[in-house]
C-alpha positions in Angstrom: 113.4 120.5 136.3 111.8 122.8 133.7 108.2 123.9 134.4 105.8 124.8 131.7 105.1 128.1 133.6 108.8 129.0 133.1 108.6 128.7 129.4 107.9 132.1 127.9 110.7 132.1 125.3 112.1 129.5 123.0 114.9 129.1 120.5 114.4 127.8 116.9 117.4 127.0 114.8 116.8 127.0 111.1 114.5 129.6 109.5 113.7 127.6 106.3 110.6 125.7 105.1 109.7 124.5 108.6 111.5 126.7 111.1 110.0 130.1 110.2 106.5 128.7 110.5 107.3 126.9 113.8 108.6 130.1 115.2 105.4 131.8 114.1 103.3 129.3 116.0 105.1 130.0 119.2 104.9 133.7 118.7 101.1 133.5 118.0 100.8 131.7 121.4 102.4 134.7 123.1 105.9 133.3 123.5 109.1 135.2 122.6 111.1 133.4 119.9 114.8 133.6 119.0 115.0 132.5 115.3 118.5 131.7 114.2 120.0 131.0 110.8 123.3 131.5 109.1 122.5 134.7 107.2 120.5 137.9 107.6 119.2 137.3 104.1 117.6 134.0 105.1 116.1 135.6 108.2 114.7 138.5 106.3 113.0 136.1 103.9 111.7 134.1 106.9 110.1 137.2 108.4 108.5 138.1 105.0 107.0 134.6 104.8 105.7 134.8 108.4 104.0 138.1 107.6 102.4 136.6 104.6 101.3 133.5 106.6 99.7 135.7 109.2 97.8 137.7 106.7 96.3 134.6 105.2 95.4 133.3 108.7 93.7 136.7 109.4 91.7 136.3 106.2 90.3 133.1 107.7 89.8 134.6 111.2 92.4 132.4 112.7 94.4 135.4 113.7 93.3 138.9 114.7 94.7 141.2 111.9 95.3 143.9 114.6 97.6 141.5 116.4 99.9 140.7 113.5 102.5 143.4 114.4 102.5 142.2 118.0 103.1 138.6 116.9 106.0 139.7 114.7 107.5 141.8 117.5 107.9 138.6 119.5 110.1 137.0 116.9 113.7 138.1 117.2 116.1 137.0 114.5 119.8 136.4 114.8 122.9 134.7 113.3 124.5 134.4 116.8 123.5 131.1 118.2 125.7 131.4 121.3 123.9 134.6 122.3 120.4 133.4 121.3 120.8 130.2 123.3 121.3 131.9 126.6 118.7 131.1 129.3 116.5 129.1 126.8 114.8 126.1 128.4 113.5 124.8 125.1 115.5 124.7 121.9 114.4 123.1 118.6 116.6 122.4 115.6 114.8 122.5 112.2 117.7 122.5 109.9 118.2 120.3 106.8 118.0 116.5 107.1 121.8 116.2 107.0 123.3 114.1 109.8 126.5 116.0 110.0 124.6 119.3 110.3 122.3 118.0 113.0 125.4 116.8 115.0 127.0 120.2 114.6 123.9 121.9 115.9 123.6 119.6 118.9 127.3 120.2 119.7 126.5 123.9 119.9 123.5 123.1 122.1 125.8 121.2 124.4 128.1 124.2 124.5 125.7 127.1 124.7 122.6 125.8 126.5 122.0 125.2 130.2 122.0 121.6 131.5 118.3 121.9 132.1 117.3 122.9 128.6 115.1 120.6 126.6 116.8 119.8 123.3 114.3 119.0 120.6 114.6 117.9 116.9 112.2 118.3 114.1 113.7 115.5 112.2 111.5 112.6 111.0 113.9 110.7 108.9 117.0 110.5 111.1 117.6 108.7 114.5 118.5 111.8 116.4 119.1 109.8 119.6 121.8 107.7 117.9 123.3 110.8 116.2 123.8 112.8 119.4 124.3 110.1 122.1 127.9 111.1 122.6 127.2 114.8 122.6 124.5 115.5 125.1 122.5 113.9 128.0 119.8 111.9 126.2 117.4 112.3 129.1 116.6 115.8 127.7 116.6 115.0 124.0 113.3 114.5 122.3 111.8 114.4 118.8 109.3 117.2 118.3 108.1 116.7 114.7 106.0 119.3 113.0 104.0 119.0 109.8 104.1 121.5 106.8 102.7 124.0 107.1 103.1 124.1 110.9 101.0 127.3 111.2 98.0 125.3 109.8 98.4 121.6 110.5 96.9 121.1 114.0 99.1 118.1 115.2 102.7 117.6 116.2 104.4 114.3 116.9 106.2 113.9 120.3 108.8 111.1 120.1 110.7 110.2 123.3 113.8 108.1 122.9 114.7 105.1 125.1 116.5 107.4 127.5 114.3 110.5 127.3 113.0 111.3 130.8 109.3 111.3 131.5 109.7 114.9 132.7 111.0 115.9 129.2 108.2 114.1 127.5 105.5 115.6 129.7 107.0 119.1 129.2 107.0 118.9 125.4 103.4 117.5 125.5 102.3 120.5 127.7 104.2 122.9 125.5 102.5 121.6 122.4 99.1 122.1 124.0 100.1 125.5 125.2 100.7 126.7 121.6 97.4 125.1 120.4 98.7 121.9 118.9 97.4 118.3 119.3 100.4 116.2 120.6 100.6 112.7 119.0 102.8 110.7 121.4 104.6 107.6 120.3 105.3 104.8 122.9 108.8 104.4 121.5 111.1 105.5 118.7 110.6 104.1 115.2 112.1 105.5 112.0 109.7 108.0 110.3 107.4 107.9 113.3 103.6 107.5 112.6 102.5 109.8 109.9 105.5 109.7 107.6 105.7 105.9 108.0 102.2 105.5 106.7 102.7 108.2 104.1 105.8 106.5 102.8 103.8 103.3 102.2 101.3 105.3 100.2 104.0 107.1 98.2 105.7 103.8 97.4 102.5 102.4 96.0 101.7 105.5 94.1 105.1 105.5 92.4 104.8 101.8 91.6 101.5 102.4 89.9 102.9 105.3 87.8 106.1 103.4 86.9 104.1 100.4 85.7 101.8 102.6 83.7 98.7 101.4 85.6 97.2 104.9 85.9 98.1 108.6 85.3 99.0 111.0 88.1 95.7 112.7 87.6 93.7 109.5 87.9 95.6 108.3 91.0 95.0 111.6 92.7 91.4 111.7 91.7 91.0 108.1 93.1 92.4 109.0 96.5 90.6 112.4 96.8 87.2 110.8 96.1 87.7 107.8 98.4 90.3 107.9 101.1 90.3 111.7 101.1 86.6 111.7 102.1 86.8 108.8 104.6 90.1 109.2 106.5 89.4 112.5 108.1 86.3 110.9 109.6 87.4 107.4 110.6 91.2 107.4 110.2 93.1 104.3 109.1 92.5 102.0 112.1 88.8 102.6 112.7 88.3 102.3 109.0 88.9 98.5 109.5 86.4 98.4 112.3 83.8 99.5 109.7 85.1 97.0 107.2 84.8 94.2 109.7 87.9 92.6 111.2 86.7 89.2 110.0 86.6 90.6 106.5 90.1 92.0 107.0 91.2 88.5 108.2 89.7 86.8 105.2 91.4 89.2 102.7 94.7 88.6 104.4 94.1 84.8 104.2 93.3 85.0 100.5 96.7 86.7 100.0 98.4 83.9 101.9 99.2 85.9 104.9 97.9 86.7 108.4 97.8 89.6 110.9 98.1 88.2 114.5 96.7 91.5 115.9 93.6 91.0 113.8 93.4 87.2 114.3 93.3 87.8 118.1 90.4 90.2 117.8 88.4 87.8 115.6 88.9 84.9 118.0 87.3 87.1 120.7 84.5 88.1 118.3 85.6 91.7 118.4 84.9 92.3 114.8 84.4 96.0 114.8 81.2 98.1 114.5 78.9 95.1 113.9 79.8 93.5 117.2 80.2 96.8 119.1 83.9 96.3 119.7 87.0 96.0 117.5 90.1 98.2 117.8 87.6 100.7 119.3 84.8 100.1 121.8 81.3 101.5 120.8 79.5 101.3 124.2 75.8 100.9 124.0 75.4 102.3 120.5 73.8 99.9 118.0 75.4 99.1 114.7 72.7 101.2 113.0 73.4 104.2 115.2 77.1 104.0 114.6 76.6 103.7 110.8 74.2 106.6 110.8 76.6 108.8 112.7 79.4 107.9 110.3 77.2 108.5 107.2 76.1 112.0 108.4 79.7 113.0 108.9 80.7 111.6 105.5 78.0 113.5 103.8 79.0 116.7 105.5 82.6 116.1 104.4 81.5 115.3 100.8 79.4 118.4 100.5 82.2 120.5 101.8 84.8 119.1 99.4 82.5 119.3 96.4 81.9 123.0 97.1 85.6 123.6 97.9 87.3 122.1 94.8 85.0 119.4 93.4 88.2 117.3 93.6 89.9 119.2 90.8 93.8 119.7 90.9 95.0 122.9 92.5 
């Protein structure tokens, strides 16, 4: 079984949009990284992007500028996957979202990696477990989904499959924490996982509004930035409904001719959210006034920051 203490080097396959930045994160955390792609030209470009990323992070005091050369020295680039895979206990593919390409990479993992190696995939749109079930032992396969840009976004999704071992899941959670990321762990596999599933619903609504001529792109973005963009970093999408009131949510659904059993169950128990001290979250001994005051102070800090940052103008 792989121990987190044994993990001091990793393999990343694919040096493109995601892969180069993922490699950077591991190197920043002190791990040695083999970054593999099909051409030296792609790898050279990846190193140039990593250098630029690190300089920006140093500008914001997220990285010590004096350590940039040391970080870069821990990233070794190669076009030889067979050699790079030797003795690696954690390997991650971050290649294009093409099923045949993913299968090809996992066939090479099966050929070149040890039987103990954790085989991770950065895919969010494909069922990697179904794709590779005839190629490798699924106990050591896991989804490890990073968000662009990986060197800035603090979270990663950890997605075990039905046959993924508990040891594999715990190892990837620990590894995520070791490199400074917040692991978001799903209980089971679902297409698109958590973030992209919610984001896809938002995108579908956005494109519908534009296609129907309801609003311009600029007005849609301004609407989101000045409402959800302020609230969601503070209360998320679930706790937002605790503040709305689950009885209100139930009423809205009823007016639309539908129902949400998960909400109906809460309402039956008088777990209405903030106003009753319990909804999807529990609020302990805090009064409704105290909870609302805490939220409002955080929202005002967020609003002030965003007004000073961009005043909601397009980039």
